[in-house]
Residue, then its C-alpha position, 0 to 999 in steps of 0.5 A: x713930264x710935268x709935276x702933277x704927272x710925277x706926283x700921280x705916279x708916285x702916289x700910285x707906285x710907292x712901294x708900300x713894303x719899304x719904309x724908313x731908314x733900315x733897308x736890307x736884302x730881307x726887305x727887298x727879297x720879296x719884291x725881286x721874287x715878285x719881279x721874277x714873274x714879271x715878263x719885262x724884268x730880268x732878276x739875277x744874282x750877280x755876286x755875293x758879299x764878304x759874308x756871302x750874302x747875295x748882290x742882285x741885279x734887275x734889268x729892264x727895258x730894250x732900248x739902245x741907251x744903257x743906264x747902269x744904276x747902283x745904290x746902297x753902296x754905303x749900307x746906311x744910305x737907303x733913301x735911293x733904294x726906296x725910290x728905285x723900287x718906286x720907279x721899278x713899280x712905275x715900269x710895271x703898269x707904264x703909261x704911254x710916256x713910260x712905255x717909250x721909256x723902256x723902249x728907248x732905255x735899257x736899265x741895269x739896276x743893282x739895288x743894294x751893293x753892300x748887303x753886309x753894310x745894309x744889315x749892319x747899318x754902317x757906311x762900311x762893308x763887313x771888314x770896314x772897307x769903304x767901297x767907294x774908295x775901292x774902285x782901283x784896288x778892287x779889293x772887295x767882292x762888292x767892288x769886283x761885282x760892280x766893276x764886272x757889271x760895268x764891264x759887261x753892260x757897257x753903260x752909256x750913263x752911270x748913276x751912283x746913288x748915295x745918301x748925306x747927312x742932315x748937316x749939309x746946306x745948299x750954299x752958305x744959306x739957311x736952305x738945307x740940301x735936301x738933294x745934292x748932285x755931282x758930275x764927278x771930275x775925271x782928272x786932278x784939274x777938274x777939266x770940264x770934259x765932254x763926259x762931265x758936260x753930259x752929266x752936268x746937263x742931265x743934273x741941270x734938267x733935274x734941278x729945273x724939276x726940283x726948283x718947282x718942288x723944293x726951291x733953293x734946296x738943291x746943292x752941288x757936291x764938291x768935285x775934288x778928284x779921287x780916282x779911288x772913288x767909283x764916280x771919278x773912276x767911271x768918269x775917267x773912262x768917259x762914261x757920264x756919271x751922276x752922283x746923287x746924295x738924298x738929303x734931309x727935308x724938314x722933320x723927315x728923318x725917315x726920309x720918306x718925303x726925300x724919297x719922292x724928290x729922289x723919284x722925281x729926279x729919276x723920272x726927269x733924268x730918264x725921260x730927258x735921256x730917252x727923248x734927247x740925245x744928251x750932248x752936254x749943251x746945257x752944262x752951264x746951268x749946272x754951275x748955278x747950283x750952289x755948292x754944298x756947305x755944312x751950315x746945319x745942326x739937328x738942334x741949336x739952343x741959342x743964347x745958352x749960359x753954359x757957364x755959372x750964375x757968377x760967371x755966365x758964358x753965353x753961347x750957342x749949343x749945337x746938337x747932332x743925332x747919331x743913328x744907332x741900330x737897335x733891334x733892327x730899327x734905327x734910333x736917334x740919340x742926341x750928342x753935344x757937337x759943338x758950344x759956340x758957333x760962328x755966323x751962318x749956322x742954323x738948327x733944324x729945330x731951334x730953341x732960345x734959352x734966353x741967357x738961362x743956364x743949360x745943364x746936362x742930364x746929369x745936372x753938370x756942365x755940357x761937354x762936347x761929345x757927350x750924349x744927353x737925352x735932355x738938357x735943363x734950361x733954367x728950371x725946365x727940361x728940354x728933351x733932345x729928340x725928334 
């Protein structure tokens, strides 16, 4: 499937009821209800969260190749959920290629694994447990729901769908990691096992598609082993598991453009699996993807005098946005993250202070950790906003 076909499918099937960063059960319930009337889709409640919110699953397809997908294990990572419903829409009115996809594969999709975390817009569940560190203990109802789905469905492939912050770069470069992938380790030695090779092969195929869309902006996530992580745990059971990280793109803080790149990755991976017996033969191409680094800030003010007129101190000022849920919307607040940077750091937005004094909104010296709506650069006000 070429880029033109993928783009056309996305434009036709993008789910209009989902947008922005805040996606909860309230947003997806009408979509799930509508799917219940579709003959090819099976929608069910498979469990409840700590606070008793339903966790739903969607099953579609009749093929022998079984794919398990779950999103919003971390409730504030919603981009992959939006793209899942875009993909689901493409299966409602499939062209021949997508018809073949449903004949070759069976998909079991959990769109929001942590509905409490989604509603509170937090990485953790309602009692502050990271579900992605609960794969062995299974102390949380959400973790038990996912493991039960895994045991019952017996997937051949797992897709662990996440989002990552704006700080990540593709290598030590000025290229942001808009999409990152990982074929998790299944032992401390990070052995390149047959299971990992299959995941690496599929990731390499997705990277080939993405390089046509966002050249140089695909990263490879750290593969340090942690058996408490769900991906590592499933991989250790010899089920090829692929971690997605939906990242930043230019000024796309709502992650609507990244949504398209995730959708493109889905279609590429699923068609590749449907059309091939993926054995991991092309796994080496995975290692051509640069490892993630942390080279970005949201705003950098270059050559700022953070000292006094008498005793100037010329440094770069780094700002990160803090996301807060206010009245069911995500608001971004600016926090001074660092004063003084080494080499190879970049801002999604940059301004040069030309050695003028830079002061906080209170007219006082900048301090790390303090939120500022604006700073003054010389006599001018500079808004620290999107």
